[in-house]
C-alpha positions in Angstrom: -29.0 2.9 -22.0 -27.5 5.4 -18.9 -26.2 8.5 -19.7 -22.6 8.8 -19.3 -20.0 11.3 -19.2 -16.3 12.1 -19.8 -14.8 15.0 -17.7 -11.5 16.8 -18.7 -9.2 17.6 -15.5 -6.5 20.9 -16.6 -7.0 22.7 -13.9 -10.3 22.7 -14.0 -13.3 20.5 -14.6 -15.7 20.4 -16.9 -18.0 18.0 -18.4 -16.5 17.8 -22.2 -19.3 15.5 -23.0 -22.1 13.3 -22.3 -24.1 10.9 -24.6 -25.4 7.7 -24.5 -23.6 4.2 -25.3 -19.8 3.6 -25.7 -17.9 6.3 -23.8 -14.0 5.3 -24.9 -15.2 6.0 -28.2 -17.2 9.2 -28.0 -13.8 10.2 -25.8 -11.5 9.7 -28.2 -13.0 11.7 -30.5 -13.6 14.8 -28.1 -9.9 14.4 -26.8 -8.6 15.0 -30.6 -10.6 17.8 -30.5 -8.7 19.7 -28.1 -5.6 19.6 -30.2 -3.3 18.1 -27.6 -2.6 14.9 -26.1 -5.2 13.7 -23.9 -5.1 10.3 -21.3 -7.9 8.7 -19.2 -6.6 9.6 -15.7 -9.4 7.6 -14.0 -12.7 5.5 -14.9 -15.5 5.8 -12.3 -18.0 2.4 -13.4 -20.5 4.0 -10.2 -20.9 7.1 -11.6 -20.9 6.5 -15.6 -17.9 9.6 -15.7 -14.2 8.8 -17.4 -12.3 11.5 -16.8 -9.0 12.2 -18.6 -6.3 14.4 -18.1 -2.6 15.4 -18.7 0.3 13.1 -19.3 1.5 14.2 -15.7 -2.2 13.3 -13.6 -1.2 10.0 -15.1 1.6 9.5 -12.4 1.1 7.8 -8.7 3.9 7.1 -6.4 0.4 5.0 -4.2 -0.4 1.3 -5.0 -3.1 -0.5 -3.4 -3.1 -3.9 -4.1 -5.3 -6.6 -2.7 -5.9 -10.5 -3.3 -1.7 -10.6 -2.8 -0.2 -13.7 -2.0 2.9 -12.4 0.3 5.6 -14.8 0.6 8.0 -14.7 3.0 7.3 -14.0 6.8 9.2 -10.4 6.7 6.3 -9.3 4.2 3.9 -10.6 5.9 4.7 -9.0 9.1 5.3 -5.6 6.9 2.4 -4.0 9.0 4.4 -1.0 9.7 6.7 -1.2 6.6 9.2 -2.4 5.2 11.9 -1.7 2.1 11.8 -3.0 -0.8 11.5 -2.9 -4.9 8.8 -3.0 -6.4 7.3 -4.0 -10.7 4.1 -2.5 -11.6 5.0 -4.0 -15.6 7.3 -7.3 -16.4 9.7 -5.3 -18.3 10.3 -2.4 -15.8 13.1 -2.6 -13.7 12.0 -2.2 -10.0 11.4 0.3 -8.4 12.3 1.8 -5.1 9.1 1.2 -2.4 8.1 1.1 1.3 5.6 -2.6 1.4 2.8 -1.9 4.4 0.1 -4.5 4.6 -3.2 -2.9 5.0 -5.3 -6.4 5.9 -4.7 -10.2 5.3 -4.4 -9.9 2.1 -3.9 -6.9 0.9 -0.1 -4.5 0.9 -0.1 0.0 0.2 2.9 0.3 -1.8 4.5 3.9 -1.3 7.1 4.3 -4.4 10.0 6.6 -3.1 9.8 8.3 -7.1 6.5 8.7 -8.8 4.7 5.2 -11.3 3.2 5.9 -15.0 -0.6 4.6 -14.7 -1.1 3.1 -11.8 -4.7 1.8 -11.8 -6.7 -0.3 -10.0 -6.3 -4.7 -10.3 -2.6 -3.2 -10.9 -0.5 -6.7 -11.0 2.9 -6.0 -8.7 5.5 -7.9 -7.2 7.7 -7.0 -5.0 11.3 -8.2 -4.4 13.7 -8.0 -1.7 16.8 -7.9 -4.0 16.2 -11.3 -6.0 13.4 -12.4 -3.3 10.0 -12.7 -4.0 8.4 -10.7 -0.9 4.3 -10.7 -2.6 3.2 -10.8 -5.8 -1.0 -9.5 -6.9 -0.9 -11.6 -10.3 -4.2 -11.2 -12.6 
């Protein structure tokens, strides 16, 4: 099995552990040894690396999505960006954002305020009031 790495980002970068096998199980025990909560900030399968950091590093303003189903012409034509509301979790409130189409089935969403834990492959639904502009659902 290949080497795996757990990295911490707290204003500096350091490798917390190098291990074989299940990285996430190892990272949980390493995190407990720090004495304060840490969160998975990034997973890089190419480098076989998990990055941990404080909760503040979970917040992001930008979401990139592909394999999108754009339902309204307004969203299809949004190469210069349009205002919308977007939900990244089914039970969250819609948040104001700018939707920009970046490809045939891809968009960039720039939220007005940082959102917690935007992740690759994130489901997202974009609205114009009660009208669904587009969505990406797994």
